[in-house]
N, CA, C and O of each residue as an XYZ file, in Angstrom:
960
protein
N      37.820      0.804    -27.216
C      37.854      0.859    -25.758
C      38.117      2.293    -25.315
O      39.059      2.928    -25.789
N      37.305      2.795    -24.428
C      37.475      4.156    -23.941
C      38.702      4.254    -23.037
O      38.919      3.406    -22.172
N      39.492      5.287    -23.248
C      40.649      5.563    -22.395
C      40.277      6.645    -21.404
O      39.767      7.694    -21.798
N      40.521      6.413    -20.131
C      40.148      7.376    -19.098
C      41.173      8.501    -18.995
O      42.372      8.294    -19.178
N      40.673      9.684    -18.699
C      41.512     10.851    -18.454
C      41.532     11.146    -16.958
O      40.510     11.496    -16.368
N      42.706     11.001    -16.357
C      42.895     11.391    -14.964
C      43.681     12.700    -14.953
O      44.782     12.774    -15.499
N      43.121     13.719    -14.337
C      43.755     15.040    -14.324
C      44.644     15.171    -13.096
O      44.186     15.050    -11.960
N      45.917     15.420    -13.347
C      46.878     15.643    -12.268
C      46.810     17.111    -11.861
O      47.063     17.992    -12.682
N      46.473     17.378    -10.612
C      46.253     18.753    -10.160
C      47.424     19.296     -9.334
O      47.258     20.259     -8.585
N      48.587     18.692     -9.466
C      49.769     19.197     -8.746
C      50.045     20.674     -9.042
O      50.403     21.437     -8.145
N      49.875     21.072    -10.315
C      50.212     22.450    -10.683
C      49.268     23.459    -10.041
O      49.657     24.603     -9.805
N      48.051     23.059     -9.760
C      47.147     23.937     -9.009
C      47.728     24.198     -7.627
O      47.697     25.321     -7.125
N      48.261     23.138     -7.021
C      48.869     23.279     -5.695
C      50.129     24.124     -5.744
O      50.400     24.889     -4.819
N      50.910     23.992     -6.824
C      52.124     24.808     -6.980
C      51.770     26.292     -6.994
O      52.431     27.100     -6.341
N      50.734     26.644     -7.734
C      50.305     28.045     -7.812
C      49.807     28.535     -6.454
O      50.152     29.636     -6.026
N      49.003     27.726     -5.782
C      48.521     28.090     -4.446
C      49.675     28.328     -3.483
O      49.702     29.329     -2.768
N      50.627     27.401     -3.470
C      51.723     27.468     -2.508
C      52.656     28.654     -2.758
O      53.330     29.124     -1.842
N      52.689     29.134     -4.006
C      53.588     30.241     -4.332
C      53.181     31.537     -3.640
O      53.989     32.456     -3.507
N      51.929     31.606     -3.200
C      51.416     32.832     -2.587
C      50.915     32.619     -1.159
O      50.685     33.584     -0.430
N      50.746     31.355     -0.761
C      50.161     31.081      0.535
C      48.648     31.140      0.442
O      48.097     31.419     -0.623
N      47.983     30.882      1.538
C      46.530     30.910      1.521
C      45.952     29.708      0.804
O      46.562     28.638      0.775
N      44.772     29.885      0.222
C      44.091     28.767     -0.415
C      43.494     29.174     -1.759
O      42.398     28.741     -2.115
N      44.214     29.998     -2.495
C      43.750     30.449     -3.798
C      44.858     30.231     -4.837
O      45.919     30.850     -4.753
N      44.614     29.357     -5.807
C      43.392     28.600     -6.073
C      43.252     27.408     -5.132
O      44.236     26.903     -4.592
N      42.026     26.975     -4.951
C      41.734     25.859     -4.054
C      41.967     24.527     -4.768
O      41.354     24.250     -5.799
N      42.845     23.720     -4.217
C      43.107     22.396     -4.773
C      41.859     21.522     -4.691
O      41.536     20.785     -5.622
N      41.176     21.619     -3.574
C      39.969     20.819     -3.390
C      38.906     21.200     -4.424
O      38.265     20.327     -5.010
N      38.721     22.499     -4.645
C      37.727     22.937     -5.623
C      38.129     22.516     -7.031
O      37.273     22.184     -7.851
N      39.421     22.529     -7.309
C      39.894     22.083     -8.621
C      39.543     20.619     -8.851
O      39.136     20.237     -9.948
N      39.700     19.808     -7.817
C      39.342     18.390     -7.941
C      37.842     18.232     -8.177
O      37.418     17.453     -9.031
N      37.061     18.962     -7.428
C      35.599     18.909     -7.589
C      35.207     19.330     -9.001
O      34.373     18.690     -9.641
N      35.815     20.412     -9.478
C      35.459     20.939    -10.794
C      35.904     20.012    -11.921
O      35.159     19.804    -12.879
N      37.102     19.457    -11.820
C      37.576     18.541    -12.864
C      36.618     17.361    -13.013
O      36.313     16.936    -14.127
N      36.156     16.845    -11.900
C      35.175     15.763    -11.948
C      33.887     16.226    -12.613
O      33.332     15.536    -13.469
N      33.416     17.407    -12.206
C      32.164     17.955    -12.750
C      32.284     18.203    -14.257
O      31.312     18.059    -14.998
N      33.491     18.579    -14.701
C      33.692     18.907    -16.104
C      33.943     17.669    -16.970
O      34.098     17.788    -18.186
N      33.984     16.485    -16.353
C      34.065     15.265    -17.139
C      35.308     14.426    -16.980
O      35.426     13.387    -17.630
N      36.249     14.840    -16.132
C      37.436     14.010    -15.911
C      37.026     12.668    -15.311
O      36.094     12.591    -14.510
N      37.732     11.619    -15.707
C      37.423     10.273    -15.216
C      38.149      9.956    -13.920
O      37.866      8.946    -13.276
N      39.076     10.807    -13.541
C      39.825     10.574    -12.321
C      40.641     11.796    -11.938
O      40.796     12.727    -12.728
N      41.151     11.784    -10.737
C      42.041     12.830    -10.223
C      43.339     12.163     -9.781
O      43.326     11.162     -9.065
N      44.453     12.732    -10.218
C      45.775     12.249     -9.823
C      46.482     13.298     -8.984
O      46.415     14.492     -9.275
N      47.158     12.842     -7.942
C      48.035     13.713     -7.154
C      49.344     12.984     -6.912
O      49.390     11.755     -6.867
N      50.407     13.759     -6.757
C      51.728     13.177     -6.486
C      52.355     13.943     -5.323
O      53.147     14.860     -5.541
N      52.008     13.578     -4.100
C      52.599     14.252     -2.941
C      54.060     13.864     -2.784
O      54.402     12.683     -2.845
N      54.916     14.848     -2.581
C      56.325     14.570     -2.340
C      56.665     14.890     -0.890
O      55.938     15.627     -0.226
N      57.776     14.335     -0.400
C      58.086     14.483      1.033
C      58.140     15.923      1.518
O      57.779     16.205      2.660
N      58.598     16.860      0.643
C      58.697     18.261      1.068
C      57.384     19.024      0.880
O      57.300     20.207      1.213
N      56.362     18.351      0.347
C      55.042     18.951      0.147
C      55.125     20.271     -0.618
O      54.398     21.218     -0.321
N      56.023     20.320     -1.607
C      56.218     21.562     -2.343
C      55.049     21.910     -3.270
O      54.928     23.047     -3.726
N      54.206     20.937     -3.539
C      52.964     21.255     -4.261
C      51.792     20.592     -3.528
O      51.214     21.211     -2.635
N      51.432     19.380     -3.870
C      50.360     18.694     -3.154
C      50.798     18.387     -1.723
O      51.867     17.821     -1.495
N      49.964     18.763     -0.775
C      50.232     18.461      0.625
C      49.506     17.175      1.021
O      48.523     16.777      0.395
N      50.006     16.552      2.053
C      49.361     15.331      2.528
C      47.936     15.628      2.989
O      47.052     14.781      2.860
N      47.714     16.813      3.519
C      46.361     17.199      3.924
C      45.448     17.331      2.706
O      44.254     17.047      2.800
N      45.995     17.761      1.561
C      45.198     17.840      0.328
C      44.684     16.461     -0.060
O      43.528     16.302     -0.452
N      45.562     15.467      0.055
C      45.193     14.103     -0.324
C      44.031     13.623      0.533
O      43.085     13.016      0.032
N      44.113     13.899      1.816
C      43.037     13.476      2.724
C      41.734     14.211      2.406
O      40.658     13.614      2.432
N      41.835     15.503      2.106
C      40.640     16.280      1.786
C      39.986     15.788      0.490
O      38.765     15.650      0.418
N      40.802     15.527     -0.524
C      40.260     15.073     -1.808
C      39.600     13.709     -1.661
O      38.581     13.435     -2.295
N      40.175     12.864     -0.832
C      39.626     11.517     -0.666
C      38.190     11.550     -0.153
O      37.438     10.596     -0.351
N      37.808     12.641      0.506
C      36.466     12.748      1.069
C      35.417     13.170      0.037
O      34.222     12.952      0.236
N      35.869     13.775     -1.064
C      34.899     14.290     -2.050
C      35.000     13.576     -3.393
O      34.221     13.866     -4.301
N      35.938     12.656     -3.534
C      36.171     12.039     -4.836
C      34.975     11.184     -5.250
O      34.495     10.349     -4.484
N      34.512     11.406     -6.456
C      33.414     10.607     -7.000
C      33.858      9.797     -8.205
O      33.121      8.943     -8.697
N      35.070     10.071     -8.678
C      35.655      9.316     -9.783
C      36.806      8.494     -9.221
O      36.835      8.222     -8.021
N      37.748      8.096    -10.055
C      38.894      7.325     -9.558
C      39.965      8.248     -8.988
O      40.301      9.275     -9.578
N      40.486      7.867     -7.845
C      41.561      8.622     -7.206
C      42.850      7.840     -7.416
O      42.935      6.657     -7.086
N      43.858      8.522     -7.975
C      45.159      7.915     -8.248
C      46.225      8.702     -7.487
O      46.395      9.900     -7.710
N      46.930      8.035     -6.601
C      48.005      8.681     -5.848
C      49.336      8.142     -6.344
O      49.574      6.935     -6.312
N      50.212      9.043     -6.807
C      51.539      8.678     -7.281
C      52.576      8.970     -6.207
O      52.404      9.881     -5.396
N      53.656      8.188     -6.205
C      54.735      8.498     -5.298
C      55.716      7.355     -5.139
O      55.518      6.257     -5.659
N      56.781      7.647     -4.404
C      57.833      6.674     -4.160
C      57.539      5.921     -2.863
O      57.497      6.525     -1.791
N      57.335      4.610     -2.955
C      56.954      3.845     -1.760
C      58.088      3.600     -0.780
O      57.879      2.986      0.266
N      59.311      4.083     -1.110
C      60.393      3.954     -0.129
C      60.196      4.929      1.026
O      60.838      4.802      2.069
N      59.306      5.905      0.838
C      58.970      6.855      1.902
C      57.841      6.267      2.752
O      56.724      6.089      2.266
N      58.132      5.968      4.013
C      57.118      5.376      4.888
C      55.884      6.261      5.007
O      54.761      5.765      5.103
N      56.098      7.573      4.999
C      54.988      8.516      5.120
C      54.024      8.363      3.943
O      52.808      8.461      4.104
N      54.580      8.125      2.770
C      53.751      7.936      1.579
C      52.947      6.648      1.694
O      51.746      6.633      1.421
N      53.603      5.581      2.094
C      52.911      4.286      2.226
C      51.777      4.401      3.237
O      50.670      3.924      2.988
N      52.048      5.029      4.370
C      51.023      5.186      5.400
C      49.834      5.990      4.881
O      48.683      5.671      5.180
N      50.117      7.029      4.107
C      49.050      7.869      3.563
C      48.160      7.071      2.620
O      46.934      7.144      2.708
N      48.768      6.313      1.723
C      48.000      5.529      0.754
C      47.132      4.500      1.468
O      45.968      4.316      1.113
N      47.687      3.834      2.465
C      46.915      2.828      3.198
C      45.780      3.461      3.996
O      44.740      2.839      4.211
N      45.983      4.681      4.426
C      44.928      5.397      5.152
C      43.798      5.820      4.213
O      42.621      5.650      4.529
N      44.169      6.371      3.058
C      43.184      6.947      2.136
C      42.511      5.874      1.281
O      41.334      5.987      0.938
N      43.273      4.832      0.940
C      42.769      3.740      0.096
C      42.181      4.249     -1.228
O      40.979      4.127     -1.461
N      43.033      4.821     -2.092
C      42.560      5.274     -3.399
C      42.231      4.092     -4.301
O      42.537      2.945     -3.972
N      41.612      4.374     -5.432
C      41.348      3.309     -6.404
C      42.658      2.738     -6.921
O      42.765      1.539     -7.176
N      43.662      3.608     -7.075
C      44.942      3.174     -7.653
C      46.100      3.917     -7.000
O      45.995      5.106     -6.700
N      47.192      3.217     -6.784
C      48.450      3.839     -6.413
C      49.438      3.563     -7.534
O      49.569      2.431     -7.999
N      50.135      4.618     -7.965
C      51.142      4.494     -9.018
C      52.511      4.693     -8.388
O      52.818      5.771     -7.877
N      53.328      3.655     -8.426
C      54.634      3.691     -7.769
C      55.681      4.249     -8.729
O      55.865      3.750     -9.839
N      56.364      5.304     -8.266
C      57.325      6.041     -9.099
C      58.649      6.123     -8.357
O      58.674      6.524     -7.194
N      59.763      5.747     -9.010
C      61.053      5.717     -8.305
C      61.804      7.048     -8.338
O      62.959      7.094     -8.762
N      61.160      8.132     -7.895
C      61.866      9.415     -7.911
C      62.475      9.711     -6.548
O      62.023      9.204     -5.522
N      63.509     10.540     -6.562
C      64.188     10.907     -5.323
C      63.471     12.085     -4.679
O      62.727     12.788     -5.363
N      63.673     12.323     -3.380
C      62.924     13.361     -2.661
C      63.003     14.754     -3.286
O      61.997     15.463     -3.330
N      64.183     15.159     -3.771
C      64.330     16.514     -4.301
C      64.151     16.633     -5.796
O      64.421     17.690     -6.366
N      63.710     15.595     -6.431
C      63.602     15.573     -7.881
C      62.529     16.550     -8.367
O      61.437     16.618     -7.803
N      62.860     17.312     -9.430
C      61.911     18.289     -9.958
C      60.654     17.616    -10.475
O      59.540     18.046    -10.178
N      60.843     16.550    -11.258
C      59.724     15.782    -11.786
C      60.215     14.374    -12.079
O      61.421     14.137    -12.143
N      59.301     13.450    -12.255
C      59.685     12.060    -12.515
C      60.452     11.978    -13.833
O      60.063     12.607    -14.818
N      61.544     11.203    -13.855
C      62.337     11.160    -15.087
C      62.842      9.770    -15.463
O      63.691      9.644    -16.346
N      62.336      8.729    -14.809
C      62.710      7.373    -15.220
C      61.779      6.373    -14.532
O      61.130      6.673    -13.530
N      61.745      5.186    -15.109
C      60.900      4.139    -14.543
C      61.690      3.171    -13.679
O      62.902      3.310    -13.514
N      60.984      2.189    -13.130
C      61.608      1.164    -12.302
C      62.424      0.200    -13.151
O      62.093     -0.068    -14.306
N      63.480     -0.309    -12.565
C      64.178     -1.461    -13.137
C      63.469     -2.678    -12.559
O      63.785     -3.126    -11.457
N      62.526     -3.198    -13.296
C      61.667     -4.265    -12.774
C      62.379     -5.600    -12.652
O      61.844     -6.541    -12.066
N      63.581     -5.686    -13.200
C      64.375     -6.913    -13.067
C      65.189     -6.857    -11.761
O      65.085     -7.748    -10.917
N      65.992     -5.805    -11.610
C      66.836     -5.690    -10.419
C      66.014     -5.475     -9.150
O      66.386     -5.942     -8.074
N      64.902     -4.768     -9.285
C      64.113     -4.410     -8.100
C      62.864     -5.276     -7.947
O      61.898     -4.889     -7.289
N      62.903     -6.435     -8.558
C      61.751     -7.333     -8.543
C      61.304     -7.680     -7.123
O      60.122     -7.553     -6.804
N      62.219     -8.112     -6.275
C      61.831     -8.557     -4.940
C      61.262     -7.422     -4.097
O      60.277     -7.607     -3.382
N      61.882     -6.249     -4.183
C      61.351     -5.101     -3.438
C      59.949     -4.756     -3.925
O      59.042     -4.544     -3.120
N      59.773     -4.700     -5.237
C      58.469     -4.363     -5.790
C      57.414     -5.399     -5.400
O      56.276     -5.042     -5.094
N      57.782     -6.655     -5.411
C      56.828     -7.694     -4.996
C      56.350     -7.443     -3.575
O      55.158     -7.560     -3.287
N      57.275     -7.098     -2.685
C      56.906     -6.879     -1.280
C      55.979     -5.680     -1.118
O      54.938     -5.777     -0.467
N      56.360     -4.544     -1.713
C      55.587     -3.330     -1.487
C      54.261     -3.372     -2.236
O      53.256     -2.856     -1.745
N      54.248     -3.974     -3.408
C      52.992     -4.110     -4.148
C      52.020     -4.990     -3.371
O      50.819     -4.720     -3.338
N      52.542     -6.043     -2.747
C      51.700     -6.904     -1.929
C      51.033     -6.154     -0.797
O      49.890     -6.447     -0.446
N      51.734     -5.185     -0.217
C      51.166     -4.378      0.876
C      49.931     -3.630      0.389
O      48.904     -3.614      1.067
N      50.028     -3.013     -0.780
C      48.907     -2.230     -1.299
C      47.771     -3.126     -1.796
O      46.598     -2.826     -1.575
N      48.119     -4.214     -2.459
C      47.075     -5.091     -2.987
C      46.315     -5.781     -1.863
O      45.120     -6.047     -1.994
N      46.991     -6.071     -0.766
C      46.303     -6.659      0.392
C      45.283     -5.686      0.988
O      44.352     -6.097      1.682
N      45.468     -4.396      0.711
C      44.526     -3.380      1.182
C      43.437     -3.095      0.148
O      42.600     -2.214      0.347
N      43.453     -3.843     -0.955
C      42.421     -3.683     -1.977
C      42.665     -2.535     -2.938
O      41.728     -2.033     -3.559
N      43.917     -2.116     -3.066
C      44.266     -0.984     -3.928
C      44.929     -1.488     -5.211
O      45.871     -2.279     -5.156
N      44.443     -1.034     -6.354
C      45.059     -1.391     -7.630
C      46.438     -0.723     -7.723
O      46.600      0.432     -7.328
N      47.424     -1.454     -8.244
C      48.789     -0.955     -8.283
C      49.287     -0.858     -9.725
O      49.217     -1.812    -10.499
N      49.790      0.327    -10.054
C      50.449      0.561    -11.335
C      51.886      0.961    -11.051
O      52.147      1.666    -10.076
N      52.823      0.525    -11.884
C      54.218      0.911    -11.687
C      54.742      1.625    -12.924
O      54.459      1.238    -14.057
N      55.503      2.661    -12.679
C      56.060      3.541    -13.706
C      57.236      2.835    -14.372
O      58.181      2.444    -13.687
N      57.198      2.662    -15.697
C      58.316      2.017    -16.389
C      58.682      2.777    -17.658
O      57.855      3.469    -18.251
N      59.933      2.631    -18.055
C      60.384      3.135    -19.353
C      59.877      2.189    -20.445
O      59.579      1.031    -20.155
N      59.773      2.653    -21.684
C      59.270      1.809    -22.765
C      60.322      0.817    -23.254
O      60.822      0.915    -24.374
N      60.638     -0.129    -22.395
C      61.659     -1.146    -22.683
C      60.989     -2.506    -22.552
O      60.377     -2.804    -21.526
N      61.103     -3.322    -23.576
C      60.391     -4.600    -23.592
C      60.732     -5.474    -22.388
O      59.850     -6.107    -21.808
N      62.017     -5.511    -22.011
C      62.431     -6.345    -20.887
C      61.806     -5.867    -19.580
O      61.425     -6.677    -18.734
N      61.702     -4.546    -19.419
C      61.093     -4.001    -18.204
C      59.595     -4.296    -18.175
O      59.031     -4.580    -17.119
N      58.958     -4.228    -19.340
C      57.527     -4.524    -19.423
C      57.254     -5.984    -19.110
O      56.297     -6.303    -18.405
N      58.091     -6.871    -19.633
C      57.900     -8.307    -19.390
C      58.113     -8.640    -17.917
O      57.345     -9.402    -17.329
N      59.153     -8.070    -17.328
C      59.472     -8.367    -15.932
C      58.474     -7.731    -14.971
O      58.350     -8.175    -13.829
N      57.770     -6.709    -15.410
C      56.807     -6.043    -14.540
C      55.707     -6.990    -14.093
O      55.172     -6.849    -12.993
N      55.371     -7.941    -14.929
C      54.306     -8.889    -14.581
C      54.658     -9.705    -13.339
O      53.778    -10.061    -12.556
N      55.940     -9.998    -13.162
C      56.373    -10.823    -12.035
C      56.369    -10.060    -10.706
O      56.528    -10.661     -9.643
N      56.187     -8.741    -10.768
C      56.180     -7.963     -9.529
C      54.827     -8.034     -8.820
O      54.722     -7.695     -7.642
N      53.803     -8.472     -9.534
C      52.466     -8.505     -8.949
C      51.638     -7.278     -9.251
O      50.498     -7.173     -8.798
N      52.202     -6.331    -10.024
C      51.461     -5.119    -10.378
C      50.252     -5.462    -11.251
O      50.236     -6.478    -11.945
N      49.261     -4.607    -11.201
C      48.083     -4.755    -12.057
C      48.281     -4.064    -13.397
O      47.787     -4.516    -14.430
N      49.011     -2.962    -13.356
C      49.225     -2.157    -14.560
C      50.647     -1.602    -14.584
O      51.351     -1.593    -13.574
N      51.042     -1.145    -15.761
C      52.246     -0.339    -15.884
C      51.835      1.029    -16.419
O      50.896      1.147    -17.206
N      52.552      2.054    -15.981
C      52.378      3.376    -16.579
C      53.612      3.664    -17.412
O      54.718      3.774    -16.884
N      53.416      3.785    -18.714
C      54.524      4.068    -19.618
C      54.944      5.532    -19.482
O      54.119      6.439    -19.589
N      56.226      5.744    -19.247
C      56.793      7.083    -19.066
C      56.997      7.703    -20.452
O      57.851      7.251    -21.214
N      56.222      8.730    -20.776
C      56.106      9.178    -22.162
C      56.904     10.432    -22.519
O      56.657     11.028    -23.568
N      57.839     10.844    -21.689
C      58.608     12.053    -22.017
C      59.370     11.892    -23.330
O      59.389     12.814    -24.146
N      59.993     10.748    -23.544
C      60.775     10.556    -24.764
C      59.877     10.618    -25.997
O      60.257     11.184    -27.022
N      58.690     10.034    -25.892
C      57.729     10.110    -26.996
C      57.371     11.562    -27.296
O      57.386     11.987    -28.451
N      57.051     12.316    -26.255
C      56.647     13.708    -26.445
C      57.784     14.547    -27.032
O      57.551     15.408    -27.881
N      59.012     14.292    -26.577
C      60.151     15.069    -27.047
C      60.421     14.836    -28.535
O      60.850     15.744    -29.248
N      60.166     13.618    -28.989
C      60.500     13.264    -30.369
C      59.308     13.217    -31.318
O      59.457     12.894    -32.496
N      58.143     13.534    -30.808
C      56.919     13.426    -31.605
C      56.985     14.257    -32.891
O      56.622     13.773    -33.963
N      57.441     15.488    -32.785
C      57.462     16.368    -33.957
C      58.611     16.069    -34.919
O      58.604     16.552    -36.051
N      59.586     15.288    -34.490
C      60.673     14.896    -35.390
C      60.227     13.745    -36.286
O      60.370     13.804    -37.507
N      59.691     12.709    -35.671
C      59.231     11.526    -36.411
C      58.309     10.756    -35.473
O      58.769      9.972    -34.642
N      57.030     10.979    -35.608
C      56.113     10.401    -34.634
C      56.066      8.877    -34.698
O      55.830      8.227    -33.680
N      56.283      8.308    -35.861
C      56.276      6.849    -35.968
C      57.476      6.239    -35.247
O      57.355      5.206    -34.589
N      58.628      6.885    -35.377
C      59.811      6.417    -34.647
C      59.634      6.644    -33.153
O      60.067      5.829    -32.339
N      58.999      7.750    -32.799
C      58.834      8.093    -31.387
C      57.921      7.107    -30.656
O      58.112      6.844    -29.469
N      56.938      6.566    -31.362
C      55.962      5.680    -30.717
C      56.395      4.221    -30.720
O      55.843      3.417    -29.970
N      57.369      3.863    -31.545
C      57.685      2.448    -31.795
C      57.980      1.665    -30.516
O      57.431      0.582    -30.313
N      58.836      2.201    -29.661
C      59.204      1.477    -28.440
C      58.007      1.322    -27.507
O      57.913      0.337    -26.775
N      57.107      2.278    -27.530
C      55.930      2.234    -26.667
C      54.948      1.155    -27.125
O      54.344      0.462    -26.307
N      54.801      1.025    -28.430
C      53.931     -0.015    -28.963
C      54.458     -1.392    -28.576
O      53.686     -2.266    -28.181
N      55.764     -1.587    -28.689
C      56.372     -2.877    -28.340
C      56.211     -3.175    -26.845
O      55.835     -4.281    -26.458
N      56.504     -2.166    -26.010
C      56.394     -2.372    -24.563
C      54.955     -2.643    -24.154
O      54.700     -3.499    -23.307
N      54.010     -1.916    -24.752
C      52.603     -2.117    -24.430
C      52.137     -3.500    -24.853
O      51.361     -4.140    -24.143
N      52.601     -3.957    -25.994
C      52.238     -5.296    -26.476
C      52.733     -6.371    -25.518
O      51.994     -7.291    -25.167
N      53.982     -6.247    -25.101
C      54.558     -7.217    -24.164
C      53.814     -7.195    -22.839
O      53.490     -8.245    -22.284
N      53.544     -6.004    -22.337
C      52.839     -5.886    -21.055
C      51.448     -6.507    -21.144
O      51.022     -7.227    -20.241
N      50.756     -6.226    -22.221
C      49.407     -6.768    -22.407
C      49.431     -8.284    -22.493
O      48.581     -8.963    -21.917
N      50.408     -8.808    -23.217
C      50.537    -10.262    -23.335
C      50.802    -10.919    -21.992
O      50.490    -12.093    -21.794
N      51.378    -10.156    -21.068
C      51.672    -10.673    -19.736
C      50.581    -10.328    -18.717
O      50.778    -10.458    -17.509
N      49.436     -9.888    -19.227
C      48.288     -9.675    -18.356
C      48.226     -8.342    -17.643
O      47.448     -8.181    -16.703
N      49.039     -7.376    -18.074
C      49.068     -6.078    -17.419
C      48.230     -5.054    -18.178
O      48.185     -5.064    -19.408
N      47.573     -4.178    -17.438
C      46.884     -3.053    -18.046
C      47.879     -1.954    -18.377
O      48.973     -1.906    -17.814
N      47.498     -1.071    -19.293
C      48.399     -0.023    -19.766
C      47.877      1.365    -19.400
O      46.780      1.755    -19.801
N      48.676      2.100    -18.635
C      48.474      3.529    -18.390
C      49.635      4.282    -19.027
O      50.619      3.670    -19.446
N      49.527      5.590    -19.102
C      50.625      6.383    -19.654
C      50.587      7.788    -19.085
O      49.532      8.290    -18.697
N      51.750      8.411    -19.040
C      51.791      9.781    -18.560
C      53.165     10.407    -18.610
O      54.178      9.715    -18.511
N      53.199     11.694    -18.761
C      54.333     12.604    -18.715
C      54.494     13.305    -20.067
O      54.864     12.693    -21.069
N      54.207     14.591    -20.060
C      54.340     15.467    -21.233
C      53.390     15.134    -22.377
O      53.603     15.581    -23.504
N      52.358     14.366    -22.107
C      51.309     14.199    -23.111
C      50.501     15.497    -23.182
O      50.247     16.141    -22.164
N      50.102     15.871    -24.408
C      49.351     17.111    -24.577
C      48.360     16.977    -25.731
O      48.222     15.904    -26.317
N      47.679     18.061    -26.051
C      46.643     18.000    -27.083
C      47.213     17.700    -28.466
O      46.497     17.221    -29.346
N      48.486     17.978    -28.655
C      49.100     17.735    -29.963
C      49.461     16.265    -30.162
O      49.263     15.720    -31.248
N      49.984     15.626    -29.131
C      50.524     14.274    -29.325
C      49.656     13.156    -28.750
O      49.966     11.977    -28.924
N      48.572     13.520    -28.067
C      47.779     12.523    -27.345
C      46.999     11.593    -28.271
O      46.969     10.382    -28.051
N      46.377     12.145    -29.295
C      45.532     11.322    -30.171
C      46.342     10.221    -30.863
O      45.899      9.075    -30.932
N      47.515     10.565    -31.369
C      48.333      9.568    -32.058
C      48.778      8.476    -31.093
O      48.832      7.304    -31.463
N      49.097      8.855    -29.861
C      49.487      7.861    -28.869
C      48.343      6.891    -28.621
O      48.549      5.678    -28.601
N      47.152      7.412    -28.434
C      45.977      6.577    -28.206
C      45.697      5.673    -29.398
O      45.406      4.491    -29.218
N      45.778      6.203    -30.604
C      45.510      5.412    -31.812
C      46.536      4.303    -31.987
O      46.213      3.228    -32.492
N      47.763      4.560    -31.573
C      48.845      3.579    -31.750
C      48.802      2.483    -30.695
O      49.301      1.380    -30.919
N      48.201      2.788    -29.533
C      48.112      1.820    -28.436
C      46.647      1.722    -28.017
O      46.255      2.290    -26.998
N      45.841      1.010    -28.792
C      44.401      0.972    -28.540
C      44.022      0.359    -27.201
O      42.921      0.597    -26.704
N      44.922     -0.433    -26.605
C      44.627     -1.051    -25.306
C      44.866     -0.095    -24.131
O      44.736     -0.490    -22.972
N      45.211      1.141    -24.427
C      45.495      2.146    -23.401
C      44.278      2.361    -22.505
O      43.203      2.720    -22.985
N      44.450      2.142    -21.208
C      43.342      2.250    -20.255
C      43.185      3.645    -19.674
O      42.067      4.106    -19.445
N      44.316      4.320    -19.435
C      44.251      5.586    -18.695
C      45.467      6.434    -18.997
O      46.577      5.922    -19.142
N      45.251      7.742    -19.091
C      46.368      8.689    -19.146
C      46.233      9.638    -17.968
O      45.127     10.025    -17.589
N      47.360     10.005    -17.399
C      47.404     10.987    -16.324
C      48.103     12.218    -16.885
O      49.268     12.153    -17.277
N      47.390     13.339    -16.921
C      47.935     14.547    -17.539
C      47.739     15.729    -16.595
O      46.637     15.975    -16.106
N      48.824     16.451    -16.350
C      48.747     17.589    -15.456
C      49.271     18.872    -16.061
O      48.497     19.789    -16.337
N      50.577     18.953    -16.273
C      51.224     20.217    -16.648
C      50.600     20.839    -17.893
O      50.189     21.999    -17.873
N      50.531     20.066    -18.978
C      50.021     20.619    -20.238
C      48.555     21.007    -20.119
O      48.139     22.046    -20.632
N      47.775     20.178    -19.446
C      46.342     20.452    -19.321
C      46.091     21.713    -18.494
O      45.263     22.543    -18.867
N      46.791     21.858    -17.389
C      46.602     23.044    -16.553
C      47.111     24.287    -17.273
O      46.513     25.357    -17.154
N      48.210     24.160    -18.020
C      48.711     25.293    -18.799
C      47.684     25.707    -19.855
O      47.432     26.898    -20.035
N      47.096     24.747    -20.545
C      46.065     25.051    -21.536
C      44.864     25.730    -20.894
O      44.234     26.597    -21.500
N      44.549     25.331    -19.661
C      43.391     25.899    -18.972
C      43.551     27.395    -18.715
O      42.553     28.106    -18.597
N      44.789     27.884    -18.626
C      45.015     29.316    -18.440
C      44.484     30.114    -19.626
O      44.070     31.264    -19.474
N      44.498     29.502    -20.801
C      44.058     30.184    -22.012
C      42.610     29.864    -22.383
O      41.865     30.735    -22.831
N      42.225     28.606    -22.189
C      40.934     28.157    -22.707
C      39.897     27.844    -21.634
O      38.732     27.602    -21.949
N      40.306     27.847    -20.386
C      39.381     27.534    -19.303
C      39.392     26.053    -18.971
O      39.512     25.214    -19.864
N      39.268     25.730    -17.698
C      39.419     24.349    -17.240
C      38.332     23.438    -17.808
O      38.628     22.332    -18.258
N      37.087     23.889    -17.790
C      36.008     23.034    -18.282
C      36.202     22.692    -19.754
O      36.054     21.537    -20.153
N      36.530     23.688    -20.551
C      36.738     23.475    -21.982
C      37.910     22.540    -22.235
O      37.838     21.664    -23.098
N      38.986     22.725    -21.486
C      40.200     21.940    -21.718
C      40.004     20.472    -21.341
O      40.488     19.588    -22.048
N      39.310     20.200    -20.252
C      39.030     18.809    -19.896
C      38.300     18.122    -21.051
O      38.613     16.984    -21.402
N      37.335     18.815    -21.632
C      36.593     18.239    -22.752
C      37.458     18.094    -24.001
O      37.309     17.125    -24.744
N      38.357     19.044    -24.238
C      39.259     18.946    -25.387
C      40.160     17.723    -25.280
O      40.393     17.029    -26.270
N      40.663     17.460    -24.086
C      41.533     16.299    -23.895
C      40.739     14.998    -24.010
O      41.222     14.020    -24.580
N      39.547     14.990    -23.480
C      38.722     13.784    -23.600
C      38.393     13.509    -25.065
O      38.297     12.354    -25.480
N      38.225     14.559    -25.832
C      37.939     14.398    -27.254
C      39.117     13.720    -27.971
O      38.912     12.904    -28.870
N      40.327     14.054    -27.576
C      41.502     13.449    -28.196
C      41.621     11.962    -27.897
O      42.315     11.233    -28.605
N      40.944     11.517    -26.850
C      41.028     10.108    -26.438
C      39.913      9.248    -27.022
O      39.883      8.034    -26.815
N      39.007      9.874    -27.745
C      37.916      9.100    -28.325
C      38.428      8.224    -29.473
O      39.335      8.612    -30.210
N      37.828      7.036    -29.610
C      38.221      6.129    -30.692
C      37.804      6.711    -32.035
O      38.044      6.099    -33.075
């Protein structure tokens, strides 16, 4: 089964915002990633718009020819309104706080079941596929099915951090969580600190993997090897 590569272009926006103006262009980056073979574009607008701006999301929605994935915390009304306006192929719900540097944990799908059911229903009623960010914990994966989500996105920082120590130990919890989620009818996405070194083993260990969202490592690699080449290098790592 082919695993899709969705390129997170937040870091392009970070570079643009550091200088002002529109160089590099976030919109052009989205267009180019699609042209170079990416299966989707991911953005994660935060309330302070420190990288992706809400206007970027609207602009990208007009030119997207692949899958558009918008990540964010649905407790922010502004985020919910944006997603319902743009109607991406997928919304990925992430429980991060407004000032958080980057996402660092998944939902407690047991304690927050009722809230997730309500907010997921809002997006699904609009025809938007919903994925929820979870830690690789079997109980969280099992309970995720009861929230009404279509998919879970496995938070892979722990895997990436421990990959070079013992990759079999690092992947074990992810294989178990993915198995439980799949048995409960959920699709499997993954993201956070995946790179060219650890991506292939992750894909081989979880063959049901539908999609990975990769930003930081891919954009960093593009500084050395070029964006077109790097998109193809990452897609190569995802081949069966």
